[in-house]
C-alpha positions as CSV (number, residue, x, y, z in Angstrom):
1,M,-27.9,33.8,-10.0
2,T,-24.8,34.2,-7.5
3,V,-24.5,33.3,-4.0
4,K,-23.0,35.6,-1.4
5,M,-21.5,34.1,1.6
6,K,-20.3,35.6,4.8
7,K,-16.9,36.0,6.0
8,E,-17.6,33.9,8.5
9,D,-18.9,30.9,6.2
10,L,-15.7,30.6,4.6
11,P,-13.2,27.6,5.6
12,V,-10.8,28.9,8.0
13,E,-7.3,28.4,7.3
14,R,-5.5,26.8,9.6
15,E,-1.3,27.2,10.4
16,L,0.0,24.4,11.0
17,P,2.8,24.1,13.6
18,R,6.2,25.6,12.5
19,K,8.9,25.8,14.1
20,T,11.7,29.0,15.0
21,D,13.4,27.5,11.5
22,G,9.9,28.0,9.8
23,Q,9.8,24.0,9.0
24,L,6.7,21.8,9.3
25,D,7.4,19.3,12.2
26,Y,6.7,16.8,9.2
27,E,9.1,18.2,7.1
28,R,11.7,17.8,9.8
29,I,10.4,14.3,10.4
30,I,11.1,12.8,6.4
31,E,14.4,14.2,6.6
32,T,15.3,12.0,9.6
33,D,17.2,8.5,9.2
34,E,14.6,7.0,11.4
35,F,11.6,8.0,8.7
36,K,14.3,6.6,6.2
37,Y,14.7,3.6,7.2
38,L,11.1,3.0,8.2
39,V,10.4,3.7,4.3
40,K,13.5,1.4,3.3
41,K,11.4,-1.5,5.9
42,K,8.6,-1.1,4.3
43,K,10.1,-1.4,0.4
44,R,12.0,-4.1,1.5
45,F,8.6,-6.1,3.0
46,M,6.6,-5.0,0.1
47,T,8.8,-5.7,-3.0
48,P,9.0,-9.1,-3.5
49,Y,5.1,-9.1,-2.8
50,V,4.4,-6.7,-5.4
51,I,6.8,-9.0,-8.4
52,A,5.0,-12.3,-7.1
53,F,1.6,-10.4,-7.7
54,F,2.5,-9.0,-11.3
55,V,4.7,-12.2,-12.2
56,L,1.2,-14.5,-11.2
57,Y,-1.0,-11.9,-12.6
58,L,0.9,-11.8,-15.8
59,V,1.5,-15.4,-16.1
60,L,-2.1,-16.3,-17.0
61,P,-2.8,-14.4,-20.2
62,V,0.9,-15.4,-21.6
63,L,0.0,-19.4,-20.4
64,T,-3.7,-19.5,-21.9
65,G,-2.6,-17.2,-25.0
66,Y,0.1,-18.9,-26.3
67,T,0.2,-22.2,-24.8
68,K,-1.9,-25.6,-24.6
69,I,-0.7,-26.0,-20.8
70,L,-4.0,-24.7,-19.0
71,E,-6.2,-26.1,-21.2
72,T,-6.0,-29.8,-19.8
73,R,-8.3,-31.1,-17.4
74,A,-7.8,-30.9,-13.9
75,I,-11.2,-31.9,-11.9
76,G,-14.2,-33.2,-14.5
77,W,-15.0,-30.2,-16.6
78,L,-12.9,-27.8,-14.7
79,T,-8.9,-27.0,-16.6
80,W,-6.7,-26.0,-15.4
81,T,-7.1,-22.0,-16.8
82,W,-10.2,-22.1,-13.9
83,V,-7.7,-23.9,-11.0
84,Y,-5.1,-21.1,-11.9
85,A,-7.5,-18.3,-12.1
86,F,-8.9,-19.0,-9.0
87,G,-5.7,-19.4,-7.3
88,L,-4.8,-15.6,-7.9
89,F,-8.3,-14.8,-6.0
90,V,-6.8,-16.8,-3.4
91,M,-3.4,-15.6,-3.9
92,V,-4.7,-11.7,-3.5
93,W,-6.6,-12.9,-0.1
94,V,-3.3,-14.3,1.4
95,F,-0.8,-11.3,0.6
96,T,-3.9,-8.9,1.9
97,Q,-4.0,-11.1,5.2
98,I,0.1,-10.7,5.3
99,Y,-0.1,-7.2,4.8
100,V,-2.5,-6.6,7.0
101,K,-1.0,-8.5,9.6
102,K,2.8,-6.4,9.3
103,S,0.9,-3.2,8.4
104,R,0.3,-3.2,12.2
105,E,4.0,-2.9,13.2
106,F,4.4,-0.4,10.6
107,D,1.6,1.5,12.6
108,K,3.5,1.1,15.8
109,D,6.8,2.3,14.3
110,A,4.9,5.2,12.5
111,E,3.6,6.1,15.9
112,Q,6.9,6.1,18.3
113,L,8.3,8.3,15.5
114,L,5.3,10.4,15.9
115,E,5.6,10.4,19.4
116,K,9.2,10.9,19.5
117,H,9.3,14.1,17.5
118,I,5.7,16.3,16.9
119,R,4.5,15.1,20.8
120,N,6.8,15.6,23.2
């Protein structure tokens, strides 16, 4: 069974706003120094957190697989492995909160960039 669609049922392709040289406004924005600075600023902020996350995350299997350090008891029957693993959850929560607060600043910067280059 084939379904025939009417022309008015097909999705409408909308043309994105272009300047006289044919480039999209967004293509023009990514070439600006302001945009490149914003990307660099975001990478500079995120890089230490990404490195810390992966290092701390990958240390757990190394310590549990190749050493006995985390097998000692911390509190009652609870070993340091459980404390470390729970600490990873806390770390992710803290990193997320830090990023959410900092992303508000990035959003403001991006909004200013859009205001300057597109919504003028």
